[in-house]
C-alpha positions as CSV (number, residue, x, y, z in Angstrom):
1,M,-89.0,-38.0,-24.3
2,L,-89.9,-36.5,-27.6
3,I,-91.1,-33.1,-26.1
4,E,-87.6,-32.6,-24.7
5,D,-86.0,-33.2,-28.1
6,V,-88.5,-30.8,-29.8
7,I,-87.9,-28.0,-27.2
8,T,-84.1,-28.4,-27.4
9,D,-84.2,-28.3,-31.2
10,Y,-86.5,-25.3,-31.2
11,F,-84.3,-23.2,-28.8
12,D,-81.1,-24.3,-30.6
13,N,-82.6,-23.0,-33.9
14,L,-84.0,-19.9,-32.3
15,L,-80.7,-18.9,-30.9
16,R,-79.1,-19.2,-34.3
17,L,-81.3,-16.4,-35.6
18,S,-80.5,-12.7,-35.6
19,E,-82.0,-10.5,-32.8
20,S,-84.7,-9.1,-35.1
21,E,-85.7,-12.6,-36.3
22,I,-85.9,-13.9,-32.7
23,I,-88.1,-10.9,-31.7
24,G,-90.3,-11.7,-34.8
25,E,-90.6,-15.3,-33.8
26,L,-91.5,-14.5,-30.2
27,S,-94.0,-11.9,-31.3
28,Q,-96.0,-14.6,-33.1
29,Y,-96.7,-16.2,-29.7
30,G,-97.7,-12.9,-28.1
31,W,-94.4,-11.9,-26.5
32,K,-93.7,-8.2,-26.5
33,R,-90.5,-6.4,-25.7
34,S,-90.5,-3.7,-23.0
35,K,-89.8,-0.3,-24.4
36,I,-87.9,0.7,-21.3
37,L,-86.2,-2.6,-20.1
38,R,-84.9,-3.9,-23.5
39,K,-84.1,-7.4,-22.1
40,K,-87.6,-7.9,-20.6
41,F,-90.3,-9.6,-22.6
42,T,-93.9,-10.1,-21.4
43,N,-96.7,-12.2,-22.6
44,T,-100.2,-11.4,-21.5
45,T,-101.9,-13.8,-24.0
46,S,-104.5,-15.9,-22.4
47,I,-105.8,-19.1,-23.9
48,D,-108.9,-20.8,-22.7
49,S,-110.1,-24.4,-23.2
50,K,-112.5,-23.4,-25.9
51,E,-109.7,-22.0,-28.0
52,I,-107.6,-25.1,-27.5
53,I,-110.5,-27.3,-28.6
54,R,-111.1,-25.1,-31.6
55,D,-107.5,-24.8,-32.7
56,F,-106.8,-28.5,-32.4
57,N,-110.1,-29.4,-34.0
58,L,-111.1,-31.5,-31.0
59,P,-114.7,-32.7,-30.5
60,S,-116.9,-30.2,-28.6
61,E,-117.4,-32.7,-25.8
62,T,-113.7,-32.8,-25.1
63,V,-112.9,-32.0,-21.4
64,I,-109.5,-30.5,-20.6
65,S,-108.3,-31.3,-17.1
66,P,-106.5,-28.6,-15.1
67,S,-102.7,-28.9,-15.1
68,P,-101.0,-30.3,-12.0
69,D,-99.3,-26.9,-11.5
70,G,-102.5,-25.1,-11.0
């Protein structure tokens, strides 16, 4: 599937970056490095359906179904 190719390519390219470039890339998506546990990253970013509809320029009547994972 295309998504698997995209994800594989993204992570292959991500791992070719320096540590500071990787941290910069991850911080764009809301990931923050723990100040105490240097290998731990957390992401508390929350996205709701209204933001998805706005960001993807979808019609306001668009309904987003819950994921099968919950």
